[in-house]
C-alpha atoms as a printed R data frame, in Angstrom:
    type eleno elety resid chain resno       x       y       z
1   ATOM     1    CA   MET     A     1   0.000   0.000   0.000
2   ATOM     2    CA   ALA     A     2   2.332   2.729   1.167
3   ATOM     3    CA   ILE     A     3   5.970   2.859   2.155
4   ATOM     4    CA   SER     A     4   7.308   5.936   3.885
5   ATOM     5    CA   ALA     A     5   8.747   8.755   1.817
6   ATOM     6    CA   ALA     A     6  11.861   8.750   3.984
7   ATOM     7    CA   VAL     A     7  12.611   5.143   3.039
8   ATOM     8    CA   LEU     A     8  11.978   5.773  -0.626
9   ATOM     9    CA   ALA     A     9  14.092   8.897  -0.768
10  ATOM    10    CA   ALA     A    10  17.283   6.891  -0.990
11  ATOM    11    CA   ILE     A    11  16.081   4.640  -3.802
12  ATOM    12    CA   VAL     A    12  13.672   6.708  -5.885
13  ATOM    13    CA   LEU     A    13  14.663   9.495  -8.200
14  ATOM    14    CA   PRO     A    14  12.337  12.502  -8.099
15  ATOM    15    CA   LEU     A    15   9.519  12.056 -10.597
16  ATOM    16    CA   GLU     A    16   7.968  15.173 -12.014
17  ATOM    17    CA   LEU     A    17   4.219  15.160 -12.502
18  ATOM    18    CA   GLY     A    18   3.696  14.854 -16.229
19  ATOM    19    CA   SER     A    19   0.858  15.363 -18.635
20  ATOM    20    CA   SER     A    20  -1.038  12.606 -20.379
21  ATOM    21    CA   SER     A    21  -0.219  11.521 -23.891
22  ATOM    22    CA   GLY     A    22  -3.443  13.115 -25.050
23  ATOM    23    CA   PRO     A    23  -6.551  14.816 -23.729
24  ATOM    24    CA   PRO     A    24  -8.651  12.634 -21.468
25  ATOM    25    CA   ALA     A    25 -11.759  11.100 -22.921
26  ATOM    26    CA   ARG     A    26 -15.123  12.254 -21.657
27  ATOM    27    CA   HIS     A    27 -15.710  10.127 -18.604
28  ATOM    28    CA   THR     A    28 -18.325   7.472 -19.192
29  ATOM    29    CA   ARG     A    29 -18.358   4.555 -16.821
30  ATOM    30    CA   PRO     A    30 -18.101   1.055 -18.272
31  ATOM    31    CA   SER     A    31 -20.907  -1.284 -17.399
32  ATOM    32    CA   PRO     A    32 -20.209  -3.191 -14.186
33  ATOM    33    CA   SER     A    33 -19.472  -6.892 -14.598
34  ATOM    34    CA   SER     A    34 -22.916  -8.000 -13.493
35  ATOM    35    CA   ARG     A    35 -22.481 -11.578 -14.710
36  ATOM    36    CA   SER     A    36 -19.518 -12.447 -12.475
37  ATOM    37    CA   THR     A    37 -20.970 -10.458  -9.576
38  ATOM    38    CA   GLY     A    38 -24.278 -12.306  -9.979
39  ATOM    39    CA   ARG     A    39 -22.508 -15.666  -9.885
40  ATOM    40    CA   ALA     A    40 -20.640 -14.572  -6.789
41  ATOM    41    CA   ALA     A    41 -23.885 -13.457  -5.141
42  ATOM    42    CA   GLY     A    42 -25.402 -16.874  -5.728
43  ATOM    43    CA   ARG     A    43 -22.431 -18.660  -4.226
44  ATOM    44    CA   HIS     A    44 -22.097 -16.400  -1.195
45  ATOM    45    CA   ALA     A    45 -25.691 -15.601  -0.325
46  ATOM    46    CA   ALA     A    46 -25.509 -18.254   2.410
47  ATOM    47    CA   ALA     A    47 -21.875 -17.725   3.379
48  ATOM    48    CA   GLY     A    48 -22.962 -17.128   6.963
49  ATOM    49    CA   LEU     A    49 -21.223 -13.825   7.574
50  ATOM    50    CA   PRO     A    50 -22.021 -12.537  11.071
51  ATOM    51    CA   PHE     A    51 -23.246  -9.158   9.854
52  ATOM    52    CA   PRO     A    52 -25.799  -7.976   7.305
53  ATOM    53    CA   SER     A    53 -24.915  -6.792   3.848
54  ATOM    54    CA   PRO     A    54 -27.982  -4.791   2.759
55  ATOM    55    CA   PRO     A    55 -27.847  -2.316  -0.080
56  ATOM    56    CA   GLY     A    56 -27.786   1.317   0.962
57  ATOM    57    CA   ARG     A    57 -30.690   2.298  -1.272
58  ATOM    58    CA   GLY     A    58 -33.540   3.709   0.791
59  ATOM    59    CA   LEU     A    59 -31.460   3.999   3.960
60  ATOM    60    CA   HIS     A    60 -30.957   7.242   5.822
61  ATOM    61    CA   PRO     A    61 -27.415   8.327   6.730
62  ATOM    62    CA   GLY     A    62 -26.619   7.753  10.373
63  ATOM    63    CA   PRO     A    63 -24.839  10.168  12.697
64  ATOM    64    CA   ASN     A    64 -21.440   8.580  12.028
65  ATOM    65    CA   LEU     A    65 -21.372   9.668   8.383
66  ATOM    66    CA   ALA     A    66 -20.227  13.028   7.092
67  ATOM    67    CA   PRO     A    67 -23.024  15.449   6.196
68  ATOM    68    CA   GLY     A    68 -24.345  14.916   2.687
69  ATOM    69    CA   SER     A    69 -23.461  11.211   2.565
70  ATOM    70    CA   ASN     A    70 -25.793   9.035   0.521
71  ATOM    71    CA   PRO     A    71 -25.986   5.377   1.662
72  ATOM    72    CA   ALA     A    72 -27.352   4.466  -1.779
73  ATOM    73    CA   ALA     A    73 -23.807   4.809  -3.147
74  ATOM    74    CA   LEU     A    74 -22.956   1.443  -1.568
75  ATOM    75    CA   PRO     A    75 -24.370  -1.999  -2.403
76  ATOM    76    CA   GLY     A    76 -23.546  -3.264   1.093
77  ATOM    77    CA   ASP     A    77 -21.148  -3.008   4.004
78  ATOM    78    CA   VAL     A    78 -17.533  -1.831   3.782
79  ATOM    79    CA   LEU     A    79 -14.415  -3.429   5.283
80  ATOM    80    CA   ILE     A    80 -11.871  -0.858   6.524
81  ATOM    81    CA   ALA     A    81  -8.290  -1.473   7.627
82  ATOM    82    CA   ASP     A    82  -8.046   1.208  10.313
83  ATOM    83    CA   GLU     A    83  -4.266   1.177  10.551
84  ATOM    84    CA   GLY     A    84  -3.710   3.814  13.228
85  ATOM    85    CA   ASN     A    85  -6.191   2.112  15.529
86  ATOM    86    CA   ASN     A    86  -4.805  -1.425  14.994
87  ATOM    87    CA   ARG     A    87  -8.174  -2.797  13.948
88  ATOM    88    CA   LEU     A    88 -10.447  -3.919  11.136
89  ATOM    89    CA   LEU     A    89 -13.972  -2.540  10.937
90  ATOM    90    CA   VAL     A    90 -17.025  -3.414   8.893
91  ATOM    91    CA   VAL     A    91 -19.252  -0.369   8.479
92  ATOM    92    CA   SER     A    92 -22.784  -0.369   7.052
93  ATOM    93    CA   PRO     A    93 -23.874   2.052   4.298
94  ATOM    94    CA   SER     A    94 -25.622   4.113   6.972
95  ATOM    95    CA   GLY     A    95 -22.385   4.345   9.008
96  ATOM    96    CA   LYS     A    96 -22.947   1.775  11.760
97  ATOM    97    CA   ILE     A    97 -20.034  -0.419  12.918
98  ATOM    98    CA   VAL     A    98 -21.343  -3.985  12.528
99  ATOM    99    CA   TRP     A    99 -18.107  -5.979  13.081
100 ATOM   100    CA   GLN     A   100 -14.657  -5.343  14.531
101 ATOM   101    CA   PHE     A   101 -11.403  -7.243  14.943
102 ATOM   102    CA   PRO     A   102  -9.813  -7.631  17.352
103 ATOM   103    CA   ARG     A   103 -12.290  -7.231  20.149
104 ATOM   104    CA   PRO     A   104 -11.076  -7.592  23.748
105 ATOM   105    CA   GLY     A   105 -10.181 -11.258  24.166
106 ATOM   106    CA   ASP     A   106  -9.896 -12.066  20.443
107 ATOM   107    CA   LEU     A   107  -6.101 -12.357  20.578
108 ATOM   108    CA   PRO     A   108  -4.417 -14.991  22.762
109 ATOM   109    CA   PRO     A   109  -1.724 -13.833  25.216
110 ATOM   110    CA   GLY     A   110   1.412 -12.713  23.400
111 ATOM   111    CA   MET     A   111  -0.235 -12.282  19.979
112 ATOM   112    CA   THR     A   112  -0.497  -8.836  18.423
113 ATOM   113    CA   PHE     A   113  -2.405  -7.331  15.519
114 ATOM   114    CA   LEU     A   114  -0.631  -4.131  14.557
115 ATOM   115    CA   GLU     A   115  -1.200  -1.502  11.875
116 ATOM   116    CA   PRO     A   116  -3.237  -3.424   9.297
117 ATOM   117    CA   ASP     A   117  -2.681  -1.564   6.065
118 ATOM   118    CA   ASP     A   118  -4.670  -3.741   3.666
119 ATOM   119    CA   ALA     A   119  -7.478  -6.223   4.118
120 ATOM   120    CA   PHE     A   120  -9.599  -8.156   1.621
121 ATOM   121    CA   PHE     A   121 -12.245 -10.806   1.944
122 ATOM   122    CA   THR     A   122 -10.944 -14.124   0.655
123 ATOM   123    CA   PRO     A   123 -12.535 -15.737  -2.428
124 ATOM   124    CA   ASN     A   124 -14.643 -18.024  -0.224
125 ATOM   125    CA   GLY     A   125 -16.187 -14.926   1.360
126 ATOM   126    CA   ARG     A   126 -15.725 -16.183   4.925
127 ATOM   127    CA   ASP     A   127 -12.246 -15.007   5.905
128 ATOM   128    CA   ILE     A   128 -10.110 -11.867   5.607
129 ATOM   129    CA   ILE     A   129  -6.501 -11.720   4.428
130 ATOM   130    CA   ALA     A   130  -4.773  -8.759   6.089
131 ATOM   131    CA   THR     A   131  -1.302  -7.296   5.671
132 ATOM   132    CA   GLU     A   132   0.464  -5.790   8.667
133 ATOM   133    CA   GLU     A   133   3.038  -4.031   6.534
134 ATOM   134    CA   ASN     A   134   5.075  -2.383   9.279
135 ATOM   135    CA   ASP     A   135   4.979  -5.518  11.439
136 ATOM   136    CA   GLN     A   136   6.237  -7.768   8.603
137 ATOM   137    CA   VAL     A   137   3.372 -10.289   8.620
138 ATOM   138    CA   VAL     A   138   0.343 -11.389   6.630
139 ATOM   139    CA   SER     A   139  -2.589 -12.761   8.659
140 ATOM   140    CA   LEU     A   140  -5.628 -14.839   7.726
141 ATOM   141    CA   ILE     A   141  -8.603 -14.058   9.971
142 ATOM   142    CA   SER     A   142 -11.834 -15.997  10.404
143 ATOM   143    CA   VAL     A   143 -14.690 -13.492  10.309
144 ATOM   144    CA   ARG     A   144 -17.120 -15.614  12.308
145 ATOM   145    CA   ARG     A   145 -14.624 -17.009  14.820
146 ATOM   146    CA   HIS     A   146 -12.720 -13.730  15.356
147 ATOM   147    CA   LYS     A   147  -9.502 -15.715  15.201
148 ATOM   148    CA   ILE     A   148  -6.198 -15.553  13.327
149 ATOM   149    CA   LEU     A   149  -6.007 -18.857  11.449
150 ATOM   150    CA   TRP     A   150  -2.570 -18.530   9.806
151 ATOM   151    CA   ARG     A   151   0.332 -16.158   9.537
152 ATOM   152    CA   TYR     A   152   3.293 -15.749   7.220
153 ATOM   153    CA   GLY     A   153   6.238 -13.786   8.564
154 ATOM   154    CA   HIS     A   154   7.669 -13.029  11.991
155 ATOM   155    CA   PRO     A   155   6.002 -10.053  13.711
156 ATOM   156    CA   GLY     A   156   8.404  -7.155  13.972
157 ATOM   157    CA   LEU     A   157  11.298  -8.966  12.256
158 ATOM   158    CA   PRO     A   158  11.968  -8.091   8.607
159 ATOM   159    CA   GLY     A   159  13.896 -10.609   6.529
160 ATOM   160    CA   SER     A   160  14.259 -12.412   3.216
161 ATOM   161    CA   GLY     A   161  14.393 -16.066   4.229
162 ATOM   162    CA   PRO     A   162  11.646 -18.664   4.675
163 ATOM   163    CA   ASN     A   163   8.673 -17.295   6.601
164 ATOM   164    CA   GLU     A   164  10.157 -13.794   6.408
165 ATOM   165    CA   LEU     A   165   8.963 -10.617   4.700
166 ATOM   166    CA   ASP     A   166  10.191  -7.057   4.431
167 ATOM   167    CA   ASN     A   167   7.436  -4.456   4.116
168 ATOM   168    CA   PRO     A   168   4.778  -6.824   2.681
169 ATOM   169    CA   ASP     A   169   1.820  -5.273   0.927
170 ATOM   170    CA   ASP     A   170  -1.548  -6.267  -0.520
171 ATOM   171    CA   ALA     A   171  -1.630 -10.001   0.056
172 ATOM   172    CA   MET     A   172  -4.080 -11.653  -2.345
173 ATOM   173    CA   MET     A   173  -5.583 -15.046  -1.565
174 ATOM   174    CA   LEU     A   174  -6.285 -17.113  -4.663
175 ATOM   175    CA   PRO     A   175  -9.327 -19.399  -4.957
176 ATOM   176    CA   ASN     A   176  -7.183 -22.465  -4.136
177 ATOM   177    CA   GLY     A   177  -5.954 -20.864  -0.895
178 ATOM   178    CA   ASP     A   178  -2.487 -19.889  -2.117
179 ATOM   179    CA   VAL     A   179  -1.372 -16.358  -1.269
180 ATOM   180    CA   LEU     A   180   0.374 -13.833  -3.536
181 ATOM   181    CA   ILE     A   181   2.360 -11.193  -1.637
182 ATOM   182    CA   ALA     A   182   4.078  -8.043  -2.893
183 ATOM   183    CA   ASP     A   183   7.266  -7.997  -0.795
184 ATOM   184    CA   ILE     A   184   8.230  -4.346  -1.213
185 ATOM   185    CA   LYS     A   185  11.742  -4.076   0.210
186 ATOM   186    CA   ASN     A   186  12.758  -7.471  -1.155
187 ATOM   187    CA   CYS     A   187  11.830  -6.114  -4.617
188 ATOM   188    CA   SER     A   188   9.869  -9.256  -5.481
189 ATOM   189    CA   LEU     A   189   6.566 -11.131  -5.414
190 ATOM   190    CA   LEU     A   190   6.045 -14.290  -3.375
191 ATOM   191    CA   LEU     A   191   3.611 -17.156  -3.829
192 ATOM   192    CA   VAL     A   192   2.957 -19.154  -0.666
193 ATOM   193    CA   ARG     A   193   0.913 -22.348  -0.655
194 ATOM   194    CA   SER     A   194  -2.149 -22.536   1.528
195 ATOM   195    CA   GLY     A   195  -1.131 -22.833   5.190
196 ATOM   196    CA   ALA     A   196   2.614 -22.984   4.455
197 ATOM   197    CA   HIS     A   197   5.471 -21.072   6.073
198 ATOM   198    CA   VAL     A   198   7.956 -21.296   3.223
199 ATOM   199    CA   PRO     A   199   7.643 -19.734  -0.253
200 ATOM   200    CA   ALA     A   200   6.621 -21.921  -3.183
201 ATOM   201    CA   GLU     A   201   7.601 -19.444  -5.909
202 ATOM   202    CA   ARG     A   202   9.295 -16.085  -6.149
203 ATOM   203    CA   LEU     A   203   9.044 -13.633  -9.023
204 ATOM   204    CA   GLY     A   204  12.047 -11.319  -8.999
205 ATOM   205    CA   ILE     A   205  15.630 -11.818  -7.940
206 ATOM   206    CA   GLN     A   206  14.978 -10.695  -4.342
207 ATOM   207    CA   ASP     A   207  17.640  -8.172  -3.502
208 ATOM   208    CA   THR     A   208  17.660  -4.629  -2.186
209 ATOM   209    CA   TYR     A   209  18.080  -2.898  -5.565
210 ATOM   210    CA   CYS     A   210  14.450  -2.071  -6.278
211 ATOM   211    CA   TYR     A   211  14.198  -0.665  -9.775
212 ATOM   212    CA   HIS     A   212  12.079  -1.332 -12.842
213 ATOM   213    CA   GLN     A   213  13.369  -4.413 -14.634
214 ATOM   214    CA   PRO     A   214  10.483  -6.906 -14.556
215 ATOM   215    CA   PRO     A   215  10.423  -9.798 -14.142
216 ATOM   216    CA   LEU     A   216  14.017  -9.788 -12.836
217 ATOM   217    CA   ARG     A   217  13.460  -6.869 -10.463
218 ATOM   218    CA   PHE     A   218  10.577  -4.697  -9.390
219 ATOM   219    CA   GLY     A   219  10.764  -1.068  -8.329
220 ATOM   220    CA   SER     A   220   9.341  -1.505  -4.813
221 ATOM   221    CA   PRO     A   221   6.229  -3.505  -5.799
222 ATOM   222    CA   ASN     A   222   3.280  -2.502  -3.645
223 ATOM   223    CA   GLY     A   223   0.502  -4.570  -5.154
224 ATOM   224    CA   ALA     A   224  -0.300  -7.420  -7.551
225 ATOM   225    CA   PHE     A   225  -4.038  -7.308  -8.295
226 ATOM   226    CA   PRO     A   226  -5.978  -9.885 -10.336
227 ATOM   227    CA   LEU     A   227  -7.221  -9.092 -13.828
228 ATOM   228    CA   THR     A   228 -10.281 -10.658 -15.414
229 ATOM   229    CA   ASN     A   229  -8.100 -12.372 -18.049
230 ATOM   230    CA   GLY     A   230  -6.223 -14.385 -15.399
231 ATOM   231    CA   ASP     A   231  -3.112 -12.206 -15.327
232 ATOM   232    CA   TYR     A   232  -2.015  -9.825 -12.553
233 ATOM   233    CA   LEU     A   233  -1.385  -6.087 -12.474
234 ATOM   234    CA   VAL     A   234   1.731  -5.099 -10.526
235 ATOM   235    CA   SER     A   235   2.322  -1.559  -9.214
236 ATOM   236    CA   GLU     A   236   5.930  -0.379  -8.967
237 ATOM   237    CA   ILE     A   237   6.455   2.702  -6.829
238 ATOM   238    CA   ASN     A   238   9.896   3.586  -8.160
239 ATOM   239    CA   GLY     A   239   9.584   5.306 -11.522
240 ATOM   240    CA   ASP     A   240   5.766   5.081 -11.674
241 ATOM   241    CA   TRP     A   241   5.066   1.766 -13.394
242 ATOM   242    CA   ALA     A   242   2.205  -0.667 -13.891
243 ATOM   243    CA   ASP     A   243   2.918  -4.115 -15.362
244 ATOM   244    CA   GLU     A   244   0.632  -6.875 -16.580
245 ATOM   245    CA   MET     A   245   2.202 -10.276 -15.985
246 ATOM   246    CA   THR     A   246   1.432 -13.941 -15.447
247 ATOM   247    CA   LEU     A   247   2.227 -16.011 -12.383
248 ATOM   248    CA   GLN     A   248   4.799 -17.773 -14.569
249 ATOM   249    CA   GLY     A   249   6.793 -14.540 -14.801
250 ATOM   250    CA   LYS     A   250   5.872 -13.439 -18.324
251 ATOM   251    CA   VAL     A   251   5.437  -9.657 -18.654
252 ATOM   252    CA   LEU     A   252   2.799  -8.613 -21.196
253 ATOM   253    CA   TRP     A   253   3.247  -4.834 -20.992
254 ATOM   254    CA   SER     A   254   4.489  -2.037 -18.773
255 ATOM   255    CA   THR     A   255   3.366   1.585 -18.743
256 ATOM   256    CA   HIS     A   256   3.479   4.762 -16.697
257 ATOM   257    CA   PRO     A   257   0.196   5.750 -15.074
258 ATOM   258    CA   PRO     A   258   0.060   9.298 -16.443
259 ATOM   259    CA   GLY     A   259   1.048  12.183 -14.210
260 ATOM   260    CA   VAL     A   260   1.479  10.047 -11.095
261 ATOM   261    CA   ALA     A   261   4.342  10.475  -8.645
262 ATOM   262    CA   TYR     A   262   3.660   7.493  -6.352
263 ATOM   263    CA   PRO     A   263   1.388   4.816  -7.858
264 ATOM   264    CA   SER     A   264  -0.424   2.668  -5.318
265 ATOM   265    CA   ASP     A   265  -2.523  -0.474  -5.709
266 ATOM   266    CA   THR     A   266  -3.294  -0.332  -9.417
267 ATOM   267    CA   ASN     A   267  -6.305  -2.466 -10.305
268 ATOM   268    CA   GLU     A   268  -8.765  -3.108 -13.120
269 ATOM   269    CA   VAL     A   269 -11.928  -1.091 -13.701
270 ATOM   270    CA   SER     A   270 -12.912  -3.094 -16.781
271 ATOM   271    CA   PRO     A   271 -10.907  -4.934 -19.457
272 ATOM   272    CA   GLY     A   272  -8.362  -2.466 -20.847
273 ATOM   273    CA   ARG     A   273  -9.147   0.221 -18.246
274 ATOM   274    CA   TYR     A   274  -7.029   0.517 -15.087
275 ATOM   275    CA   MET     A   275  -7.065   2.669 -11.974
276 ATOM   276    CA   THR     A   276  -4.290   3.756  -9.643
277 ATOM   277    CA   VAL     A   277  -4.062   6.282  -6.841
278 ATOM   278    CA   ASP     A   278  -1.253   8.724  -6.253
279 ATOM   279    CA   TYR     A   279  -0.002   8.465  -2.677
280 ATOM   280    CA   SER     A   280   0.938  12.136  -2.614
281 ATOM   281    CA   ASN     A   281  -0.269  15.415  -1.155
282 ATOM   282    CA   PRO     A   282  -2.395  16.413  -2.944
283 ATOM   283    CA   GLY     A   283  -3.312  12.933  -4.104
284 ATOM   284    CA   GLN     A   284  -5.284  11.850  -7.122
285 ATOM   285    CA   ILE     A   285  -7.191   8.988  -8.703
286 ATOM   286    CA   VAL     A   286  -6.131   8.202 -12.267
287 ATOM   287    CA   GLU     A   287  -7.652   5.871 -14.847
288 ATOM   288    CA   PHE     A   288  -5.586   4.915 -17.884
289 ATOM   289    CA   ASN     A   289  -5.038   2.246 -20.514
290 ATOM   290    CA   LYS     A   290  -2.035   0.024 -21.220
291 ATOM   291    CA   GLN     A   291  -0.522   2.672 -23.504
292 ATOM   292    CA   GLY     A   292  -0.475   5.049 -20.522
293 ATOM   293    CA   ARG     A   293  -3.196   7.259 -22.002
294 ATOM   294    CA   LEU     A   294  -5.180   9.228 -19.443
295 ATOM   295    CA   LEU     A   295  -8.867   8.281 -19.374
296 ATOM   296    CA   TRP     A   296  -9.992  10.145 -16.256
297 ATOM   297    CA   ARG     A   297  -8.450  11.972 -13.340
298 ATOM   298    CA   TYR     A   298  -9.807  13.114  -9.971
299 ATOM   299    CA   GLY     A   299  -7.426  15.380  -8.098
300 ATOM   300    CA   PRO     A   300  -8.729  18.549  -6.465
301 ATOM   301    CA   THR     A   301  -5.856  20.539  -4.979
302 ATOM   302    CA   SER     A   302  -7.897  22.247  -2.288
303 ATOM   303    CA   GLY     A   303 -11.237  22.119  -0.524
304 ATOM   304    CA   PRO     A   304 -13.135  19.169   0.940
305 ATOM   305    CA   GLY     A   305 -12.555  17.059  -2.155
306 ATOM   306    CA   LYS     A   306  -8.756  17.196  -1.877
307 ATOM   307    CA   LEU     A   307  -7.092  13.841  -1.231
308 ATOM   308    CA   THR     A   308  -4.093  13.483   1.069
309 ATOM   309    CA   THR     A   309  -1.901  10.402   0.521
310 ATOM   310    CA   PRO     A   310  -4.703   8.093  -0.626
311 ATOM   311    CA   SER     A   311  -3.506   4.530  -1.108
312 ATOM   312    CA   LEU     A   312  -6.310   2.413  -2.593
313 ATOM   313    CA   CYS     A   313  -9.396   2.920  -4.725
314 ATOM   314    CA   GLU     A   314 -11.483   0.168  -6.277
315 ATOM   315    CA   PRO     A   315 -14.583   0.325  -8.489
316 ATOM   316    CA   ILE     A   316 -18.012  -0.422  -7.074
317 ATOM   317    CA   PRO     A   317 -19.403  -2.980  -9.536
318 ATOM   318    CA   THR     A   318 -23.075  -2.072  -9.142
319 ATOM   319    CA   ASN     A   319 -22.972   1.620 -10.059
320 ATOM   320    CA   GLY     A   320 -19.511   2.614 -11.345
321 ATOM   321    CA   ASP     A   321 -18.696   4.762  -8.312
322 ATOM   322    CA   ILE     A   322 -15.273   4.465  -6.675
323 ATOM   323    CA   LEU     A   323 -14.534   3.391  -3.090
324 ATOM   324    CA   CYS     A   324 -11.329   4.867  -1.644
325 ATOM   325    CA   ASN     A   325  -9.377   5.187   1.553
326 ATOM   326    CA   ASP     A   326  -7.994   8.698   1.939
327 ATOM   327    CA   ASP     A   327  -5.290   7.865   4.477
328 ATOM   328    CA   GLY     A   328  -3.985  11.301   5.319
329 ATOM   329    CA   ASN     A   329  -7.489  12.706   5.769
330 ATOM   330    CA   ASP     A   330  -8.542   9.889   8.139
331 ATOM   331    CA   ARG     A   331 -11.545   8.928   6.041
332 ATOM   332    CA   VAL     A   332 -13.030   6.392   3.637
333 ATOM   333    CA   ILE     A   333 -15.016   7.899   0.769
334 ATOM   334    CA   VAL     A   334 -17.042   7.115  -2.322
335 ATOM   335    CA   VAL     A   335 -16.439   9.301  -5.387
336 ATOM   336    CA   ASP     A   336 -18.979   9.610  -8.184
337 ATOM   337    CA   PRO     A   337 -16.814  10.007 -11.319
338 ATOM   338    CA   ARG     A   338 -19.718  11.417 -13.329
339 ATOM   339    CA   THR     A   339 -19.879  14.463 -11.060
340 ATOM   340    CA   ASP     A   340 -16.383  14.324  -9.483
341 ATOM   341    CA   LYS     A   341 -18.025  14.638  -6.082
342 ATOM   342    CA   ILE     A   342 -17.661  12.730  -2.825
343 ATOM   343    CA   VAL     A   343 -21.069  11.146  -2.221
344 ATOM   344    CA   TRP     A   344 -20.351   9.083   0.930
345 ATOM   345    CA   GLN     A   345 -17.835   9.514   3.742
346 ATOM   346    CA   TYR     A   346 -16.980   7.725   6.975
347 ATOM   347    CA   GLY     A   347 -14.402   9.555   9.071
348 ATOM   348    CA   HIS     A   348 -13.746  13.190   9.975
349 ATOM   349    CA   ASP     A   349 -11.487  15.206   7.657
350 ATOM   350    CA   GLY     A   350  -7.963  15.247   9.079
351 ATOM   351    CA   THR     A   351  -9.157  14.335  12.578
352 ATOM   352    CA   PRO     A   352  -7.965  10.921  13.753
353 ATOM   353    CA   GLY     A   353  -9.928   9.117  16.418
354 ATOM   354    CA   SER     A   354 -11.305   5.745  17.484
355 ATOM   355    CA   ALA     A   355 -14.883   6.609  18.474
356 ATOM   356    CA   PRO     A   356 -17.734   5.645  16.128
357 ATOM   357    CA   GLY     A   357 -17.487   7.802  13.031
358 ATOM   358    CA   TYR     A   358 -13.715   8.277  13.362
359 ATOM   359    CA   LEU     A   359 -10.708   6.571  11.776
360 ATOM   360    CA   SER     A   360  -6.960   6.962  12.095
361 ATOM   361    CA   GLY     A   361  -4.986   6.708   8.879
362 ATOM   362    CA   PRO     A   362  -7.166   4.055   7.193
363 ATOM   363    CA   ASP     A   363  -4.979   2.253   4.675
364 ATOM   364    CA   GLY     A   364  -7.183  -0.432   3.148
365 ATOM   365    CA   VAL     A   365 -10.763  -0.929   2.031
366 ATOM   366    CA   ASP     A   366 -12.946  -3.607   0.464
367 ATOM   367    CA   LEU     A   367 -16.629  -4.275  -0.085
368 ATOM   368    CA   VAL     A   368 -18.347  -7.113   1.732
369 ATOM   369    CA   PRO     A   369 -19.212 -10.233  -0.331
370 ATOM   370    CA   PRO     A   370 -20.561 -10.756  -2.886
371 ATOM   371    CA   TYR     A   371 -19.131  -7.436  -4.084
372 ATOM   372    CA   SER     A   372 -15.652  -7.786  -2.568
373 ATOM   373    CA   LEU     A   373 -12.681  -7.667  -4.913
374 ATOM   374    CA   LEU     A   374 -11.435 -11.257  -4.589
375 ATOM   375    CA   VAL     A   375 -14.920 -12.776  -4.583
376 ATOM   376    CA   ARG     A   376 -15.718 -10.946  -7.833
377 ATOM   377    CA   HIS     A   377 -12.430 -11.958  -9.404
378 ATOM   378    CA   GLY     A   378 -12.536 -15.537  -8.129
379 ATOM   379    CA   PRO     A   379 -14.078 -17.089 -11.275
380 ATOM   380    CA   THR     A   380 -11.356 -15.641 -13.534
381 ATOM   381    CA   MET     A   381  -8.373 -15.432 -11.189
382 ATOM   382    CA   GLY     A   382  -5.195 -17.042 -12.529
383 ATOM   383    CA   LEU     A   383  -3.791 -19.935 -10.496
384 ATOM   384    CA   PRO     A   384  -0.110 -20.838 -10.191
385 ATOM   385    CA   THR     A   385   1.330 -23.721 -12.188
386 ATOM   386    CA   PHE     A   386   4.652 -23.514 -10.334
387 ATOM   387    CA   ARG     A   387   6.390 -23.583 -13.682
388 ATOM   388    CA   CYS     A   388   8.296 -20.583 -14.976
389 ATOM   389    CA   ALA     A   389   7.782 -19.147 -18.437
390 ATOM   390    CA   SER     A   390  10.514 -19.937 -20.957
391 ATOM   391    CA   GLY     A   391  13.169 -17.407 -21.882
392 ATOM   392    CA   LEU     A   392  13.255 -15.511 -18.574
393 ATOM   393    CA   PRO     A   393  16.537 -14.089 -17.257
394 ATOM   394    CA   SER     A   394  18.197 -16.169 -14.567
395 ATOM   395    CA   GLY     A   395  16.650 -15.460 -11.159
396 ATOM   396    CA   ALA     A   396  13.482 -13.853 -12.538
397 ATOM   397    CA   CYS     A   397  11.331 -16.828 -11.526
398 ATOM   398    CA   THR     A   398  12.248 -19.347  -8.865
399 ATOM   399    CA   VAL     A   399  10.136 -22.383  -7.952
400 ATOM   400    CA   PHE     A   400  11.113 -23.910  -4.618
401 ATOM   401    CA   PRO     A   401  10.938 -27.639  -3.853
402 ATOM   402    CA   ALA     A   402   7.819 -28.716  -2.012
403 ATOM   403    CA   ARG     A   403   8.379 -29.220   1.717
């Protein structure tokens, strides 16, 4: 999601905000993928989640929402990684907290849950995969049992060996239970088999020289999001890059998200249309194609619409609006790209807190099933073969013996 500017200063050359390769097209939203979302809804209608997931249409905004918020912007509840408060929340469209982890007593003695910076529902819709980036671990959490089921990494101990990570970001659980992790400071991507504590495959040479040379090296990769064609979209902080690649290490294309200084968590809006956020102040949301052509930009430089170090936005599949966490403003918002207005907000602008209606540096967001990112992508998500593509440079793809 986000690595501190101080850390990056030594490895990233200054990148000047540039212009797009042409004027942006008039913003018309692509039709949401109703077919895959409908299939997901059928599979997960009886998933047994311990909270409701009603659509916001017809609901009145509760007192925890910012004035002017419209619950109808959301098809259901929202998962928030509230990093500064060391917790995960599920918030209803009307602004009510309906689930929280950890509650008092959820963690056994000696176990911590610190600074979750990303969290997504798993493809089965019953668990949450969360990244504790600054604590060097990825955790799998049972929603119903309020229990950590599995961890990869040693809390508080960065490293590059088995069961070690260094600034991990945006862990993605695949439908078979394997986990794909962007290991930022190790300049590589890791695939870990379900329940394992050793890597099964590494993409990238894994060293400390993080610059753009995929698949041999990655410039501080901070996300690898699934595409509907089975490939993955990797964000590289250093140099402003987005790369489409397979889990076998084949790179299909690389481009610069236009005018972005610090790309974060690039993902797919629809086939051929991609979205990244600029983790800067002021921040911005940018949509582009694989040629790096600007398709739409949201980036007010002042006023209540201004973003401050936002780190993730993802499309809402039912209406084309955009769900974002605006980290530096301590809020989660929904932006309507047809009007370029914020139409829903949980959190008080620039005012951290832990009481209902407040957040502290939220750094991750997802919708509740069946609209969550990995549930929607489950039917088309690429699975590992644990075979490397032919013709790759030595060290670009490493498959480890099964243990």
